[in-house]
C-alpha positions as CSV (number, residue, x, y, z in Angstrom):
1,M,89.8,151.9,81.0
2,N,90.2,149.8,77.9
3,R,87.2,148.4,76.2
4,I,86.5,144.8,76.6
5,P,86.7,142.5,73.3
6,S,83.3,141.7,71.6
7,R,84.0,137.9,71.1
8,T,84.8,137.6,74.7
9,K,81.3,139.1,75.5
10,A,79.8,136.5,72.8
11,L,81.2,133.3,74.1
12,V,80.3,134.1,77.8
13,G,78.4,130.7,78.5
14,I,74.8,131.9,76.9
15,S,73.6,128.3,75.1
16,F,75.2,124.6,75.1
17,R,76.0,125.2,71.3
18,E,78.1,128.6,72.0
19,F,80.1,126.8,74.8
20,S,80.5,123.8,73.1
21,K,82.7,125.8,70.1
22,Y,84.4,127.8,72.4
23,A,85.9,124.5,74.9
24,L,85.8,121.7,72.0
25,P,89.2,123.2,70.7
26,S,90.2,122.9,73.9
27,I,88.8,118.9,74.9
28,V,89.9,118.0,71.5
29,G,93.4,119.4,72.4
30,M,93.8,117.6,75.4
31,L,92.2,114.5,73.8
32,I,95.5,114.8,71.5
33,V,97.6,115.1,74.7
34,G,95.7,112.1,76.0
35,L,96.4,110.3,72.8
36,Q,100.1,111.2,72.7
37,T,100.4,109.8,76.1
38,I,99.1,106.3,75.0
39,I,101.3,106.3,72.2
40,D,104.1,106.6,74.3
41,G,102.9,103.9,76.5
42,L,102.8,101.4,73.5
43,F,106.0,102.1,72.3
44,V,107.3,101.5,76.2
45,G,105.3,98.8,76.3
46,R,106.5,97.2,72.9
47,G,110.1,98.3,73.3
48,V,111.3,97.9,76.8
49,G,108.1,95.6,78.1
50,A,106.4,95.6,82.1
51,A,109.5,96.9,83.5
52,G,109.4,99.7,81.2
53,L,105.6,100.5,82.1
54,A,105.8,100.0,86.0
55,A,108.8,102.5,85.7
56,V,107.0,105.2,84.1
57,N,104.0,104.9,86.4
58,I,106.5,104.7,89.2
59,S,107.5,108.2,88.4
60,M,104.4,109.6,88.2
61,P,103.8,110.4,91.4
62,L,106.7,112.7,91.6
63,I,106.4,114.3,87.9
64,S,102.2,114.7,88.9
65,S,103.5,116.5,92.2
66,M,106.0,118.9,90.1
67,L,103.3,119.3,87.7
68,S,100.4,120.2,90.2
69,V,102.7,123.3,91.6
70,A,103.3,124.5,87.7
71,I,99.2,123.9,87.4
72,M,98.5,125.9,90.6
73,I,100.7,128.8,89.7
74,I,99.2,128.8,86.1
75,S,95.5,128.7,87.1
76,G,95.9,131.1,89.9
77,G,97.5,133.6,87.1
78,I,94.4,132.8,85.1
79,V,92.0,133.5,87.6
80,I,93.1,136.8,88.4
81,T,94.1,137.9,85.0
82,G,90.9,136.8,83.7
83,I,89.1,138.5,86.1
84,A,91.1,141.9,85.2
85,K,90.3,141.0,81.7
86,G,86.3,141.4,83.0
87,Q,87.2,144.7,84.1
88,G,88.7,145.7,80.7
89,D,92.2,146.7,82.6
90,N,94.0,145.3,79.8
91,E,97.3,146.7,81.0
92,R,96.8,144.5,84.3
93,V,95.7,141.8,82.2
94,K,99.3,141.6,79.8
95,G,101.5,142.7,83.3
96,F,99.8,139.6,85.0
97,T,100.5,137.4,82.4
98,S,104.1,138.3,82.9
99,L,104.3,137.8,86.5
100,T,102.8,134.4,85.9
101,F,105.2,133.3,83.7
102,F,108.0,134.5,85.3
103,T,107.3,132.7,88.6
104,L,106.7,129.5,87.0
105,L,109.9,130.1,85.7
106,V,111.8,130.4,89.4
107,T,109.8,127.6,91.0
108,I,110.1,125.1,88.4
109,A,114.1,126.0,88.3
110,I,114.1,125.6,91.9
111,L,112.0,121.7,91.7
112,S,114.5,120.7,88.9
113,L,117.7,121.4,90.9
114,M,116.0,119.2,94.1
115,V,115.4,116.3,91.6
116,A,118.7,116.3,90.5
117,I,120.5,116.4,93.7
118,F,118.0,113.8,95.7
119,L,117.0,111.9,92.0
120,R,118.5,108.4,93.8
121,P,116.6,108.3,97.1
122,L,113.7,109.8,94.9
123,C,113.5,107.0,93.0
124,Y,113.6,104.1,95.7
125,F,111.0,106.3,97.9
126,L,109.0,106.5,94.8
127,G,108.5,102.8,95.0
128,S,111.0,101.1,92.8
129,N,112.7,98.1,93.5
130,E,116.0,96.5,91.4
131,E,114.5,95.1,88.3
132,V,112.6,98.9,87.5
133,Y,115.3,101.1,89.1
134,P,117.6,101.7,86.1
135,F,114.4,102.7,84.4
136,V,112.5,105.2,86.8
137,R,116.3,106.7,87.1
138,Q,116.7,107.1,83.4
139,Y,112.6,108.5,82.9
140,L,112.9,110.7,86.1
141,G,116.8,112.0,85.1
142,I,115.2,113.7,82.0
143,I,111.6,114.9,82.8
144,G,112.4,115.8,86.2
145,I,115.5,117.6,85.8
146,G,114.1,119.1,82.5
147,F,110.8,119.6,84.0
148,I,110.2,123.4,82.4
149,F,110.1,121.5,78.9
150,Y,107.7,119.2,79.9
151,C,105.0,121.8,81.3
152,I,105.6,124.9,79.5
153,P,102.6,124.3,77.3
154,N,100.3,124.3,80.2
155,F,101.1,127.9,80.6
156,T,101.2,128.7,76.7
157,E,97.7,127.1,76.2
158,A,95.9,128.4,78.8
159,F,96.6,132.3,78.2
160,T,95.9,131.7,74.6
161,R,92.4,130.6,75.7
162,L,92.0,134.0,77.9
163,N,93.1,135.6,74.6
164,G,89.9,133.9,72.9
165,R,92.0,131.5,70.4
166,P,91.2,128.2,71.7
167,N,91.4,127.1,68.2
168,M,95.1,127.1,68.2
169,V,95.2,125.0,71.4
170,F,94.1,122.4,69.3
171,V,97.0,123.4,66.4
172,S,99.6,122.9,68.7
173,G,98.2,119.6,70.5
174,L,98.0,118.0,67.1
175,I,101.6,119.3,66.7
176,C,102.8,118.3,69.6
177,C,101.2,114.7,69.2
178,V,102.7,114.2,65.8
179,V,106.2,115.0,66.9
180,N,106.1,112.7,69.8
181,V,105.2,110.1,67.7
182,V,107.8,110.2,65.2
183,L,110.4,110.7,68.0
184,D,109.0,108.0,69.8
185,Y,109.6,105.5,66.9
186,F,113.0,106.4,66.1
187,F,114.4,106.9,69.8
188,V,112.3,103.8,71.7
189,I,112.3,101.5,68.8
190,R,115.1,102.6,66.0
191,F,117.5,103.9,68.4
192,N,116.7,101.6,71.2
193,W,117.1,104.3,73.7
194,G,114.3,102.7,75.9
195,V,112.3,105.2,78.5
196,S,115.3,107.3,77.8
197,G,114.1,108.1,74.7
198,A,110.4,108.0,75.4
199,A,110.9,110.8,78.1
200,V,113.4,112.8,75.4
201,A,110.4,112.7,72.7
202,T,107.8,113.9,75.6
203,S,110.2,116.5,75.9
204,I,111.0,118.0,73.2
205,A,107.2,117.6,71.4
206,N,106.2,119.6,74.6
207,T,108.5,122.4,73.8
208,T,107.5,122.3,69.9
209,A,103.5,122.9,70.9
210,A,104.8,125.8,73.3
211,L,106.9,127.6,70.6
212,V,103.8,127.2,68.0
213,L,101.5,129.0,70.6
214,L,103.6,131.8,72.4
215,P,103.2,134.6,69.6
216,N,99.6,133.9,71.3
217,V,100.3,135.3,74.6
218,R,100.5,138.8,75.2
219,F,102.9,139.9,77.7
220,G,103.4,143.5,79.1
221,K,105.8,145.1,81.8
222,V,105.2,143.0,85.6
223,K,102.3,144.1,87.2
224,G,101.6,143.3,90.9
225,G,104.1,141.9,93.9
226,F,104.0,139.7,96.6
227,K,100.6,140.1,97.1
228,E,99.2,139.4,93.7
229,V,101.6,136.2,94.0
230,R,100.4,135.2,97.2
231,K,96.5,135.5,95.3
232,M,97.8,133.6,92.8
233,F,99.0,130.9,94.6
234,F,95.9,130.9,97.2
235,N,93.4,130.6,93.9
236,G,95.2,127.8,92.1
237,S,96.3,125.9,95.6
238,S,93.2,123.8,94.9
239,E,94.3,122.5,91.2
240,M,97.7,122.1,93.1
241,L,96.1,119.8,95.6
242,T,93.9,118.2,93.2
243,S,97.2,116.9,91.1
244,V,98.9,116.4,94.4
245,S,96.4,114.1,95.9
246,A,96.1,112.1,92.6
247,A,100.2,111.9,93.0
248,V,99.5,110.4,96.1
249,T,96.7,108.0,95.1
250,T,99.0,106.7,92.1
251,Y,101.7,106.5,94.9
252,I,99.8,104.2,97.3
253,F,98.6,102.1,94.4
254,N,102.2,101.6,93.2
255,L,103.3,100.4,96.8
256,V,100.0,98.6,97.4
257,L,100.5,96.7,94.0
258,M,103.9,96.2,94.2
259,R,103.3,94.2,97.4
260,E,100.3,92.8,96.1
261,I,100.5,91.2,92.7
262,G,104.2,93.0,91.9
263,T,105.8,94.7,88.6
264,K,103.1,93.6,86.5
265,G,100.4,94.7,88.8
266,V,101.7,98.1,88.7
267,A,102.2,97.8,84.9
268,A,98.4,96.6,84.8
269,F,97.3,99.9,86.7
270,T,100.1,102.1,84.4
271,I,97.7,101.0,81.3
272,V,94.6,101.5,83.2
273,C,96.3,105.1,84.1
274,Y,96.7,105.7,80.7
275,L,92.9,105.8,79.9
276,N,92.1,107.6,83.0
277,F,94.8,110.6,82.0
278,I,92.2,110.8,78.3
279,V,89.1,111.3,80.4
280,N,91.1,113.7,82.9
281,M,92.3,115.5,80.3
282,S,89.6,116.0,78.2
283,I,88.1,117.1,81.5
284,F,90.4,119.4,82.4
285,G,90.8,120.7,78.7
286,L,87.4,121.7,79.7
287,S,88.0,123.3,82.8
288,Q,90.8,125.6,81.3
289,A,87.8,126.6,79.1
290,M,85.4,127.4,81.8
291,Y,88.3,129.4,83.8
292,P,88.1,132.8,81.5
293,L,84.9,132.3,81.0
294,V,83.7,132.1,84.8
295,S,86.5,134.6,85.7
296,F,85.1,137.4,83.2
297,S,81.5,137.0,84.6
298,V,82.3,136.8,88.0
299,G,84.4,140.2,87.1
300,A,81.3,141.3,85.2
301,K,78.9,140.3,88.2
302,D,76.4,138.3,85.9
303,I,75.1,135.5,87.5
304,R,73.1,133.8,85.2
305,K,76.1,133.7,83.1
306,I,78.1,132.1,85.8
307,K,75.0,129.5,86.3
308,S,74.7,129.0,82.3
309,L,78.7,128.0,82.2
310,L,78.4,125.4,85.0
311,A,75.2,123.6,83.2
312,N,76.9,123.2,80.2
313,A,80.3,122.4,81.8
314,L,78.4,119.6,83.4
315,L,76.5,118.5,80.5
316,L,79.9,118.4,78.1
317,G,81.6,116.5,81.0
318,G,79.1,114.0,81.6
319,G,79.3,113.0,77.4
320,I,83.1,112.5,77.9
321,G,82.8,110.8,80.6
322,I,80.2,108.3,79.6
323,G,81.5,108.3,76.2
324,V,84.8,107.0,76.9
325,Y,83.6,104.8,79.2
326,L,81.3,102.7,77.0
327,L,84.2,103.0,74.2
328,V,86.4,101.3,77.2
329,L,83.5,98.6,78.0
330,V,83.7,97.4,74.2
331,S,87.5,97.5,73.5
332,K,89.1,96.4,76.6
333,H,90.2,93.3,75.4
334,G,92.0,94.8,72.4
335,I,93.4,97.4,75.0
336,A,94.8,95.0,76.8
337,T,96.5,93.2,74.1
338,A,98.0,96.2,72.2
339,F,99.8,97.2,75.8
340,S,101.1,93.4,76.6
341,N,103.3,92.7,74.1
342,G,102.3,89.0,74.5
343,D,102.4,88.5,77.9
344,M,99.4,86.9,78.7
345,E,99.3,87.6,82.7
346,L,99.9,90.9,82.0
347,Q,97.0,91.4,79.6
348,A,94.7,89.3,82.4
349,L,95.4,91.7,84.8
350,T,94.9,94.7,82.7
351,T,91.5,93.5,81.7
352,V,90.4,92.9,85.2
353,A,91.8,96.1,86.2
354,T,89.9,98.5,83.4
355,T,86.8,96.6,84.1
356,Y,86.5,97.7,87.4
357,V,88.6,101.3,87.4
358,T,86.6,103.0,84.7
359,L,83.6,102.7,86.1
360,H,84.1,106.1,87.9
361,Y,84.1,108.0,84.4
362,L,80.0,107.8,84.9
363,V,80.3,110.2,87.9
364,S,83.7,111.5,87.8
365,F,83.0,114.4,85.4
366,V,80.4,116.1,88.2
367,N,83.1,116.4,90.7
368,I,86.2,117.5,88.5
369,V,83.7,120.4,87.2
370,A,82.6,121.4,90.7
371,C,86.4,121.4,91.8
372,S,87.4,123.8,88.7
373,F,84.2,125.8,89.0
374,H,85.3,126.9,92.7
375,T,88.9,127.6,91.9
376,A,87.6,129.8,88.7
377,I,84.9,131.4,91.5
378,E,87.9,132.3,94.1
379,R,86.4,129.5,96.3
380,P,89.6,127.5,96.8
381,L,88.8,126.0,99.9
382,E,85.5,123.9,98.8
383,S,87.8,122.8,95.6
384,V,90.3,121.5,98.0
385,I,87.7,119.8,99.8
386,I,86.1,118.1,96.7
387,A,89.9,117.2,95.5
388,L,91.0,115.8,98.8
389,C,87.4,113.4,99.4
390,R,88.0,111.9,95.1
391,S,91.6,111.8,95.3
392,I,92.6,110.2,99.0
393,V,90.0,110.4,101.6
394,F,87.2,108.1,99.9
395,V,90.1,106.3,97.9
396,L,91.9,104.9,100.7
397,L,89.0,103.8,103.1
398,P,87.7,101.2,100.1
399,M,90.8,100.3,99.5
400,F,92.3,99.5,102.9
401,V,88.9,98.1,103.9
402,L,88.1,95.9,100.7
403,T,90.9,94.5,99.5
404,P,91.4,92.1,102.8
405,V,88.5,90.7,101.8
406,I,87.7,90.9,98.3
407,G,91.5,90.7,97.2
408,Q,92.7,92.6,94.1
409,T,88.7,93.8,93.4
410,G,88.9,95.7,96.1
411,I,92.0,97.7,94.8
412,W,90.5,98.1,91.4
413,L,87.0,99.3,92.9
414,S,87.8,102.0,95.2
415,M,88.2,104.9,92.7
416,P,84.7,104.4,91.6
417,I,83.4,103.8,95.0
418,A,85.2,107.2,96.3
419,E,83.8,109.3,93.4
420,V,80.3,108.4,94.3
421,M,80.7,109.0,98.0
422,T,82.6,112.8,96.7
423,L,79.4,113.5,95.0
424,L,78.1,113.6,98.8
425,I,80.3,116.8,99.0
426,S,80.7,118.1,96.1
427,V,77.0,118.7,95.0
428,P,76.1,120.6,98.1
429,L,79.7,122.7,98.0
430,T,78.8,123.8,94.6
431,A,74.9,124.8,95.6
432,V,76.0,127.0,98.1
433,S,78.5,128.3,96.2
434,L,76.1,129.4,93.5
435,R,74.0,131.2,95.9
436,R,76.9,132.8,97.6
437,L,77.2,134.5,94.3
438,R,74.1,135.4,94.2
439,H,74.1,137.4,96.8
440,R,77.1,138.9,96.5
441,N,76.0,140.4,93.0
């Protein structure tokens, strides 16, 4: 049995300071990704306008659904690989890494082929009207068909962290952001390629980030077969459903907003989604840093360290959520102005949407961490329940109940209400799971 690296032993969550040293590079890396997305939106908003912003958001449910499949495979692969690492079996660690990579390539190739075949009906199914259809087709035609270039950094980042080099994730994120900003300027503004330019810039930047990290990923002869792939899909299914449920919610939001307000309503929601992306990606980065550490501790049967990691993740997640909320609260008018390019109606809609929707940052970190924690300890059913509650069940109920009564405000308030209601589910489930771990170990 191969010896476990001493660096991994030292990093399995003891104190908040130690956990932060491991998690912060991952969070900052994800923040850079979020910043990159916002800058993307700024270029699209100024270079194309409200129709371009709406087109990007209309495309997002499909892109997020495809990404959710990739995240399912990667998260499931990280769990089985992390447990193997905790058991000290380095040959299986490298073999499971290769198995995850090849499973990802084959699956994404199939999905991209389906997008290429059904591109036009997909655009209209997602909510396009005649005004935004050309922009949606351009964006999806590049991102969807060449999706492997969009999602491959998720793989390299996850396995780079597992191999004990979280600082490299920060470096790759920074490179990705710089490349994307430069290419956005040339493709969207100088060359006037519109949303196509933004899609090409994102794909090239993501590929660059993946190549930077690839030397840190340790491949070996593929280990396992159908049983391991099935376990990979099962363990990662909760993360997939988390993303899919969020995509479904975005899809429904787009349909309701297009009906109630029109293209500018969807554009305003797109701007708010950019802000949401910062919070979600930051806490997702925190969760990704937590995955290998928790999985390692499960393999090592150390309940004390598992509880410490969970407590530290919640503390750090709370700092992110509350901090971003306060920042948005004092700068929401400037945010609306930056994206609207002089469109006063869009500015007003964005300011109102931001005021209400961002309230959910104050509690969402608890539900996100709880969801990821259950995936890491191989309890995907609980993770799925939390994901569905916060992204679909408790969002749709207030949206359709409140909107007829208080109008547009009901749409914007549905997310904060959903997160508060989900707390009543996620907190008890987490407490029960910790008790089960203690008894099992």
